[in-house]
C-alpha positions in Angstrom: -12.7 -8.6 0.7 -11.1 -5.5 2.0 -12.6 -2.7 0.2 -11.9 -0.1 2.7 -8.2 -0.6 2.8 -8.0 -0.6 -1.0 -10.0 2.8 -1.1 -7.8 4.3 1.5 -4.6 3.2 -0.2 -5.7 4.6 -3.6 -7.0 7.9 -2.0 -3.6 8.4 -0.4 -1.8 7.7 -3.6 -3.9 10.4 -5.2 -2.9 12.8 -2.4 -6.6 13.3 -1.4 -7.7 13.8 2.2 -10.8 12.0 3.4 -12.6 15.3 3.5 -11.8 16.0 -0.2 -12.8 12.6 -1.4 -16.0 12.5 0.7 -17.1 16.0 -0.5 -16.5 15.1 -4.2 -18.6 11.9 -3.7 -21.4 13.6 -1.8 -20.9 11.6 1.4 -19.7 12.7 4.8 -16.1 12.4 5.9 -17.4 10.2 8.8 -19.0 7.8 6.5 -15.9 7.6 4.3 -13.8 6.9 7.4 -16.2 4.1 8.3 -15.9 2.7 4.8 -12.1 2.9 4.9 -11.9 1.1 8.3 -14.3 -1.6 7.0 -17.0 -0.7 9.6 -19.6 0.2 6.9 -20.3 -1.5 3.6 -21.2 1.0 1.0 -23.9 0.7 -1.6 -22.8 0.0 -5.2 -23.7 3.6 -6.2 -21.5 5.0 -3.5 -18.6 2.7 -4.7 -19.1 3.9 -8.2 -18.9 7.5 -7.1 -15.8 6.8 -5.1 -14.2 5.0 -8.1 -15.1 7.9 -10.5 -13.4 10.3 -8.2 -10.4 8.1 -7.8 -10.3 7.5 -11.5 -10.4 3.7 -11.2 -12.9 1.2 -12.6 -15.0 -0.6 -10.1 -13.8 -4.1 -11.1 -10.2 -3.0 -10.4 -11.1 -1.8 -7.0 -12.8 -5.2 -6.3 -9.6 -7.0 -7.6 -7.4 -4.8 -5.4 -9.6 -5.6 -2.4 -9.5 -9.4 -2.7 -7.8 -11.5 -0.1 -7.2 -15.2 0.2 -10.6 -15.8 1.8 -12.3 -14.5 -1.4 -10.8 -17.3 -3.4 -12.1 -20.9 -3.4 -9.4 -23.1 -1.7 -8.8 -25.1 -4.9 -8.1 -22.0 -6.9 -5.9 -20.1 -4.5 -2.6 -21.4 -5.9 -3.6 -20.3 -9.4 -4.7 -16.9 -8.2 -1.4 -16.4 -6.3 0.4 -17.2 -9.5 -1.4 -14.7 -11.7 -1.9 -12.0 -9.0 1.5 -10.4 -9.4 1.2 -10.0 -13.2 -2.4 -8.6 -12.9 -1.3 -6.3 -10.1 1.6 -5.0 -12.2 -0.8 -4.2 -15.1 -3.3 -2.5 -12.8 -0.5 -0.3 -11.3 0.8 0.6 -14.8 -2.6 1.5 -16.2 -4.2 3.2 -13.3 -1.2 4.4 -11.2 -2.3 2.7 -8.1 
């Protein structure tokens, strides 16, 4: 799972700086930077706050952060088949 990269991509699409997002979430810019670089794993409460500010549901953030290693080997082919459709819907509904 690559939560940090997903957060960073959405933040940039929303034209927010790290400082702006961090301030609105009540965390430091340094901590947000560590999250975005996958050096720190935030608590669920922090992720919820980030998602609220980015206007995206937490489960969508989890979906966007998934990589091949998160899927059981026998289910990877099916996931790769449905991922483009789900990603398209996510982008349409949440502008990410």
